[in-house]
Structures are given as structure tokens and as C-alpha cells.
C-alpha positions as a printed NumPy array, in Angstrom:
array([[  37.71 ,  -43.866, -129.836],
       [  38.159,  -47.554, -130.819],
       [  41.625,  -49.08 , -130.841],
       [  42.885,  -49.746, -134.383],
       [  43.657,  -53.47 , -134.69 ],
       [  43.896,  -54.106, -138.441],
       [  46.213,  -52.848, -141.164],
       [  48.944,  -52.297, -138.573],
       [  51.829,  -53.494, -140.759],
       [  50.797,  -52.064, -144.116],
       [  51.265,  -48.768, -145.813],
       [  50.067,  -47.182, -149.022],
       [  52.213,  -47.554, -152.14 ],
       [  52.481,  -45.312, -155.142],
       [  51.431,  -46.41 , -158.618],
       [  52.817,  -49.755, -159.757],
       [  55.217,  -49.685, -162.723],
       [  54.193,  -51.404, -165.939],
       [  56.031,  -54.551, -167.043],
       [  57.809,  -52.578, -169.773],
       [  58.953,  -49.977, -167.233],
       [  60.298,  -52.743, -165.001],
       [  62.173,  -54.311, -167.912],
       [  63.67 ,  -50.98 , -168.921],
       [  64.75 ,  -50.098, -165.384],
       [  65.914,  -53.576, -164.316],
       [  67.29 ,  -55.519, -167.289],
       [  68.281,  -59.159, -166.758],
       [  71.005,  -61.243, -168.323],
       [  70.359,  -64.18 , -170.643],
       [  71.443,  -66.534, -167.844],
       [  68.864,  -65.104, -165.471],
       [  66.148,  -65.269, -168.135],
       [  66.962,  -68.93 , -168.786],
       [  66.907,  -69.696, -165.055],
       [  63.466,  -68.1  , -164.761],
       [  62.16 ,  -70.04 , -167.772],
       [  63.591,  -73.298, -166.402],
       [  62.056,  -72.697, -162.973],
       [  58.67 ,  -71.981, -164.53 ],
       [  58.861,  -75.217, -166.545],
       [  59.652,  -77.16 , -163.369],
       [  56.706,  -75.61 , -161.535],
       [  54.397,  -76.308, -164.466],
       [  55.517,  -79.949, -164.613],
       [  55.004,  -80.35 , -160.868],
       [  51.524,  -78.845, -161.026],
       [  50.552,  -80.997, -163.994],
       [  51.729,  -84.134, -162.156],
       [  49.967,  -83.125, -158.951],
       [  46.712,  -82.314, -160.728],
       [  46.824,  -85.604, -162.636],
       [  47.204,  -87.542, -159.387],
       [  44.271,  -85.749, -157.751],
       [  42.027,  -85.819, -160.808],
       [  42.548,  -89.524, -161.609],
       [  42.203,  -90.916, -158.094]])
């Protein structure tokens, strides 16, 4: 019998919850929502700047 060498640190999960189920079960405050939105804007700005540099050069 061959020795199993892959999938050693994984396990099966049950069904994933929908976004609406997550929101209902784990509500966030307005402060957290604003922090998430701000972080996403920063990432978007960084990616736009990075892509501009690579596309123009």
C-alpha cells in the first residue's frame, strides 16, 4: 500500500454559509464596516498605482 503524502493537513468542511447567513450570525458595527471600506479603498489605490507603473513602463 503506498504511503499517503498529500492532503495531510486538510480536512473536509461542511457546506459554506451564504453571505446573508454570515451577516445575520456575525453582525459588525459601523466602525468596523468603515474600517473595512477604508482598507479596501487603500488596497484599490495601491493596485491602481502599481498597475499604472507596470503598464506605462
